[in-house]
N, C-alpha and C positions, 0 to 999 in steps of 0.2 A: 657689631659684626658684620663684615662684607660676607654676604651668601657667595659659594663657589658656584659658577655658571659653566658647566661642562659644555653646553652648546652655544658656542659663539659663532662671529662671522666666519672662521675659517672653518669649523666644524661643519657649519651648513654649507659652505663652498665645496668641500672635500665630498661631500654627499651628493650635490647637484651635478659634481664633475667623475662623479664614478671611483673615487680614488679610495684606497683601503682605509686610509685617516687621514686626519688634517697634519700629520708630521710631513707629509710629501712638500708644504710650503716652506717649511723650515729648512729643508735640503734644497729646495729651488731656489732660495736665497741665499743659501750659502754657495751654491754653485754659480750663481751669477756673479757673486764678489769675486770667488776665489778660482773660479775653473778649474775646478779640482780634478776631474778626469775627461776625458773625449771620446772621439771613435776609435774601436779597437783596444782601448784599455781594458784591463781584468780589474775588477772592484770587489773587494771583500767587506759584506755589511754585517756588521755582528749586531745581535739582537733584532733581527730582521723583521720579526712579528709588529704589525699583522701583513707588511708588505707593500707599504706605498713607496718606500725608498726603493726596494727592488724595481718596481715599474718604472720610476722616474731615471734611474740610473740605466736600465735596460735600453730605453728610448736613446739616452746619451751617448752610450757606447756603441749602439748599433750591432749589426749581425756579425760583424767582425770581432766584436768585443764579447765580454762574458761577465756576469754579476752574480756572486757565490754569497747567498745568505744564510747565517746559522742563527738558529732558535730554538729553545727547548720548548716553546710554546708553538703549537700550531700554526702555520701560515696560510692565509687566505689565497696567496698567489701560488701556483703550482710550477714545477720545474717545466720549462718548455722554452723552445728557441735558445735565448742566450740567457736565461735566468738557471740557476740551478739553486735549489734549497735543500739543506741539511739539518733536520729536526734532531738536535743534538745538545747535550750539555758543553758548553765551551772550556771546561775544567778538564773533560776526557781527553787523554791522549788520542783515541781513535778519532775523535771530531779534527784534530789537528792534521792529521794524516789524510782525512777526507777531504778538507779543503785543498789541500796540496796536490791533491789526484785532478783537480780541475784546472789549476794554476800552480806552478812551483813557487812563482812571487806574484805580489799585485801592483798595480800602479795607484791604488788608493784603499786605504782601510777607513771605512765608516763604521761607528758606533753609537747606536740610539738607544743603549741598555739602560734601563731604568729598574731601580729596586721595587719590590712590592712596599709601599709606604706605609708606615705606621702611624704617621701623623704626628711623631716625634721628630721634630726638625733636625736636631743633632745627628739622633740615629739614623734617620732618612740620608743625611749626607754624609755620614761616613760608609753607609752602604755604596752609595752612589760612586764615591771615591774608590772603593773598593774593585766596582765594575770598569771606572776608568783605567786602574792600574792594570785591570786583566786586558783590556781592550789594547794598552801599551804593551803589554807582554805578546799577544798575538801580532803588533804591527813590528815590534823588533824582528820577530822572527819571518815575518811574510813580506814586509813592505820592501819594495827596492828602490834602490838611489834614484833620487829624483820625485820620489812618489810623495803623496800627501796624505794625511791623516786628521779626521775629525772625532772627536770624542765629546758625548754629552755627559755632563755633569751636573749635579745639584750643587749651586755654588756655596762652598763653607770655607771654614779657616785652612783647611788643607790644600784645596783647589789651586791655589798659588805654587804649592811643592810639587805637584804633578806637573803644571805647566813648566817650573824650572827643571823638572828632571828630563822633559822631551826637548826643550828649546835649542840645548846643544845640538841636537841631533837633525837640526833642519835648519833653512835658510831662514826662515821665518815661522815665529809661533806665536800666537795670541789668544785671548778669550775674546769670544765675540756672543753677543746678546742678537736675537734675532726678532724681527717683528712679528712674526707667527707665533711666538712665544706668550702664552697666556700673561695677561696683566696680574702683578703681583706673585708670579713663578719665580723661583730661583734658579730655574734651568738655563744654563750656559751652556758654549760648545768651546772646546780647545780644539782651534784650526791651527794646523802646522802643515806647511808647505816646502818643498824642496829637500826630500831626506837627503843630507850627506854621505 
């Protein structure tokens, strides 16, 4: 059986470059391919801990934009400049209103949420799907027309079902694998661009 190797090329690169996690390279790859947001945009980052996506987005949207990150876990990046962090549960009504205080709608909604894995593949995929549905619910409420959506999932038999629920609401929606994802991982992203 292959041994899980936590510290790979991207892990080492993230540490060398001072990023909060290796996940920044996944977002960077998606950004280069799809141009998900730009200067002056407002971006909502669901499941933002430890904060590497916040850092990346903040640089891209610049001082005229804003990135709001929400996670129930502590985030290494603090609110400053164009970054706002809300430590709260995404299923609480108060969290929704807190996000709207920073921007009534968003140009892009990102979800890098992941369940605490149990090691039981089907169970982990089901939990991941539930988080994906939660991200989609947030996007339906807060993503403005023309906006873009990214949702991380552990690929399972229900993944295409979520893609099909999202697809009619966007110009284009697809499942994407990133190079920065560990080999052997079932992690994928639904990327939907141009909300109708």
